[in-house]
C-alpha positions as CSV (number, residue, x, y, z in Angstrom):
1,M,63.1,59.3,160.5
2,K,64.6,62.6,161.2
3,I,67.8,63.5,161.1
4,T,69.5,66.8,162.9
5,V,73.1,68.1,161.6
6,Q,74.7,70.1,164.4
7,C,76.8,73.0,162.7
8,G,78.6,76.0,164.0
9,E,77.8,76.2,168.0
10,G,75.9,73.0,168.4
11,Q,72.9,74.7,166.9
12,P,70.9,72.5,164.7
13,L,71.1,73.5,161.0
14,L,67.9,71.6,159.5
15,N,65.8,68.4,160.0
16,R,65.6,66.7,157.0
17,S,63.9,63.2,156.0
18,S,66.0,60.1,155.0
19,Q,63.4,59.8,152.3
20,K,64.4,61.9,149.9
21,T,66.7,61.0,147.0
22,V,69.8,63.2,145.4
23,L,71.4,61.9,142.4
24,V,74.8,63.4,142.1
25,V,76.7,63.9,138.9
26,E,80.2,64.9,138.9
27,D,83.5,63.9,137.1
28,E,85.9,64.6,139.7
29,A,86.2,61.6,142.0
30,F,86.8,62.9,145.1
31,V,84.6,66.0,145.0
32,R,81.8,63.0,144.1
33,E,82.8,60.5,147.0
34,S,82.9,63.2,149.5
35,T,80.0,65.3,148.2
36,C,77.9,62.0,148.3
37,E,79.2,60.9,152.2
38,I,77.7,64.4,153.4
39,L,74.7,63.9,152.0
40,Q,74.4,60.2,153.1
41,N,75.5,61.3,156.4
42,A,72.8,63.8,156.4
43,G,69.9,61.3,155.7
44,Y,69.4,61.5,152.3
45,R,69.6,58.6,150.1
46,V,72.4,59.2,147.2
47,L,72.8,58.2,143.8
48,Q,76.1,58.7,141.9
49,A,77.3,58.9,138.3
50,S,80.6,60.3,136.7
51,N,79.0,61.7,133.6
52,A,75.9,62.5,131.4
53,A,76.0,58.8,130.1
54,D,75.8,57.2,133.0
55,A,73.4,59.8,135.0
56,R,70.8,58.8,132.3
57,S,71.3,55.2,133.0
58,V,70.7,55.7,136.7
59,F,67.9,58.1,136.0
60,L,66.2,55.6,133.8
61,S,66.4,53.0,136.4
62,A,65.2,55.2,139.3
63,G,63.2,57.9,137.4
64,T,60.7,59.8,139.7
65,Q,62.1,58.3,142.9
66,I,64.4,61.3,142.3
67,D,63.9,64.3,144.1
68,L,67.4,66.2,143.2
69,L,69.8,66.1,140.5
70,L,73.1,67.7,141.8
71,C,74.9,68.1,138.6
72,D,78.4,69.5,137.8
73,A,78.0,72.3,134.6
74,V,80.9,70.7,133.1
75,L,81.2,66.9,132.4
76,P,83.7,65.0,129.9
77,D,80.8,64.1,127.7
78,E,77.7,66.9,128.1
79,N,77.0,70.2,129.5
80,G,75.9,69.5,133.0
81,L,73.1,72.4,132.2
82,S,71.8,70.5,129.3
83,L,71.7,67.0,131.1
84,A,69.5,68.9,133.8
85,R,67.0,70.5,131.6
86,I,66.7,66.8,129.7
87,L,66.1,64.7,133.1
88,R,63.2,67.9,134.3
89,W,61.8,67.2,130.9
90,K,61.2,63.5,131.5
91,S,60.7,64.5,135.3
92,L,58.8,67.8,135.9
93,G,59.1,67.6,139.5
94,L,63.0,66.9,139.7
95,R,64.7,70.3,141.4
96,T,68.1,71.0,140.0
97,L,71.3,72.3,141.8
98,T,74.1,73.3,139.6
99,V,77.9,73.1,140.7
100,S,80.7,75.2,139.2
101,G,84.0,76.4,139.7
102,Y,83.6,78.9,136.8
103,P,82.4,81.9,137.6
104,R,78.3,82.7,137.1
105,S,79.0,85.0,134.1
106,V,80.5,82.1,132.0
107,L,78.0,80.0,132.8
108,L,75.5,82.6,131.7
109,E,77.4,83.1,128.6
110,Q,78.7,80.1,127.6
111,F,76.6,77.4,128.7
112,E,73.4,79.1,128.5
113,L,72.2,79.3,131.9
114,S,69.0,81.3,132.6
115,P,69.6,84.5,134.9
116,Q,67.6,82.6,137.9
117,G,69.6,79.7,137.3
118,L,70.8,78.1,141.1
119,V,74.4,77.7,141.0
120,L,76.5,76.6,143.9
121,N,80.4,77.4,143.5
122,K,83.1,75.0,144.2
123,P,84.5,74.5,146.6
124,Y,81.7,74.5,149.0
125,C,81.0,73.5,152.7
126,A,79.2,70.8,153.8
127,S,77.0,73.4,155.7
128,V,76.1,75.5,152.5
129,L,75.4,72.7,150.5
130,L,72.7,71.3,153.1
131,A,71.3,74.4,153.4
132,T,70.9,74.8,150.0
133,I,69.5,71.2,149.2
134,D,67.3,71.6,152.1
135,G,65.9,74.7,150.5
136,L,65.2,73.5,147.3
137,L,63.8,70.2,149.0
138,R,61.2,72.0,151.4
139,P,57.7,71.6,150.1
140,R,56.9,74.5,147.8
141,K,53.7,76.7,148.9
142,R,51.1,77.2,146.2
143,T,49.8,80.4,145.2
144,A,46.3,81.3,144.1
């Protein structure tokens, strides 16, 4: 099943499959619930956690069914970037998107974010969130 999300002047933003699963890890309840609602309305299957410990439990249950980890960089019990590294080690195909209210320079310095690491700054709008996730989940081309 394909779902088309309308954006702006009635132009479809992107088509997406309802088969993709996103794990949202965010300690702020309003941000987590809003993000999950946006993703569900766009056709994604959404799992959620409020901290790293809960995220690990959800990941152990769902594992390779999770296509994308959307994780806040700063969680109450662990650095979200280290959580992402651990889960990617367990599932090599897992794609990750870090969200943060901190400037990129702070993340690079204090949280050891790689310069190539993808960070979506808070606050973000639905169209930017969906376009970023769609881009990350688009099939990758193989290079020779």
